[in-house]
Phi, psi and omega in degrees: 000316181296321179295323179294319178298317180298319181293318178298318180297319181295319179296317179298316180296320180296320180292326181289338180264002181227157175234150178277131174266161183303328182276006175091354180281156177260137177230136181297133180286131181247158172274104186289146175276149179254120188256138174283124183282359179261307183249359176071009177292147184249149181223150182280336180234151180293327180294322177294322177296316180300315178297317180300319184298339178297334177298319182284321184278337181080005182289127178232094189268356180254112187249138175284126183281359180260307183248359177071008177294145184247154184221153176289320187244147179296322180297322178294324176297317179300317178294317180302320183300338179293340174298318182282321184276338182080008182291129177225082189283349183255116189243135177285126183279000179262308183248353177086358181293144184247155184221156180280332180231149183296325180297326178293323177295315179302315178295317180301320183300337178290342173297319181284321185274338183077009182291130176225080190281352184251120186242136175287126183283351180269307183249359177069010177292143184250153184221155180275343182232142178293327178295323178293322177296315179301315179295320180298319181305330182290345172297318181286321185272337183077008183291132175225082189280353184253117188245137176282124182280000179262308184246353177085357180295144183247153184222151179275342182234135182298321181297328177292323176295316179301313179295319180300317183301335179289345172295320180285320185273337183079006183290131176223081188280352184252124182236144179283126183281359179262308183247353177083000180297142183258149181222150180278339181230148180295324180295325177294322177295314180300319179294319179298319182303332180291342172297319181284319185274338183076011183291130177229077190282348185254115188244134178286124182279000178263309183247352176086357180292143183248153184222156180279334181236149180294325180294326177296319178294317179301314180296318180299318184299336179291342174296319181283318186273337184075011181295134177226082189279354183255118187245136176284124182281359179262309183246353177084358180296144183248154183220152179277340181236140179296325179297322178292325176295316179299318178296319181297319184299335179296333177301319181285320184277328182071009183289136179228092187270345189254119186245138176282124182282359179263309184246353177084358180296144183250151183222152180277339182235142178298319181295327177292321176297316180300316178295321180298318183301334179297333179294333177277319186270333184075009184291139175228080189280352185256114187248138175283123182282359179261308182248352177086358180295143184248152183221151179279336181237142180296324179298324178292322177296316180299319178294318180299319183299337179294339175297319182282319185277339183076012182289118178234092189265357180252119186243136176286127182279001178262308184244359177070011177294144184254150181220152179279335182236145179295323181296325178293323177295317179300315178298316180300319184299335180296336177298316180291318180297321181295318179296320180295318181291328180290323182287341182283000000 
C-alpha cells in the first residue's frame, strides 16, 4: 500500500512538471521569462516586469504626502519618508552611526574594514561600492548620460543631475538639526554635520592626514601619486581635479557666462565672480578660528591655516624642500632651472 502511494505521488509530481502538447508529446514545463517589449530586458516574474515598465512610461504613482515627491515603487516612498521623520533604523555596531537604509549601512561598514571589492578593469583602482565604480569608469569613457532639461548641462551621475537641478528650482530639502542651515543634497548635509562633530573618518594611508569626506581624501592622495585623470580633449593637458579641467576649458572657449550686477564685468567662472563681488562689498566672510584673521576667499583661509598647522604638502622633486603653497613651489623650482641653464 505504501509503495502504491509513493508511485502515485511520483506520477502526480511528474505531471505537474510537464504539459501536454497538441501532438500528444510531453514537454518539460519551464519557468518562462517575461520580456520588456521596449528595451527587451528580461525578468523572472511578471510583477518585476510591470515595475520595470514604469521607467519607460514615467509613471510615478506613489506620492509623498509631505513634499509631494513621486516614486515608481512603494518601497522607495517608504525609504524617502525617513528624510522627513528622521528615522534611521540601521545602526553600525562599530561606531554607532545610523542609516535610513540597510544598503547604506553595508557600504558604511567598509570604511571600518577597508574592503573595496569592486575594481576598475582599466586602471585597477578599487571601490567599496559598485555604483562608485560605474561612475568612475565614466572618467575613462567621458560618458555623461544625464542631461539637465533646463540648461543642457550633462552629468556622469544621476544624483549629480538631481542636485544640479536644485540650482534652478532653489530647493533645499535637507536641513542641519544643529545650526538650521539648508542644503540641496543629503551628502552635503552629512559633510556639513562633521563641522559640528569634528568627525574625520577618511584617513590617508600614506601620510596619515584625515578628512571629513571621501572625495577630499581621493583628491589629497593625488598629491602623493601624481595622478591626473582628467584630460582636456582640445589640447591634451591633464588635471588632478575635474573642476580644474572645467576652468581650463574656458581658455579655449573664451565664454564668460557670469556677470557682475554691480559693474557689469563678465567672468568665465562663477567662483571668480563671487571673489570679484567682494571688491565692491569689502566682505571677508572666512575667519581663521586660531588667530581670527579674515579672508574674502575660502581658499585664502585654507592656505593661511597652513601657517598654524605647519602643513607643507608641496615638495620639490629636485631638492625635496617643502612648501605650503603650490605657487611658492613653482617659484622655487626656477632656481633649479636657472642653475641648469647657467651650467650649460
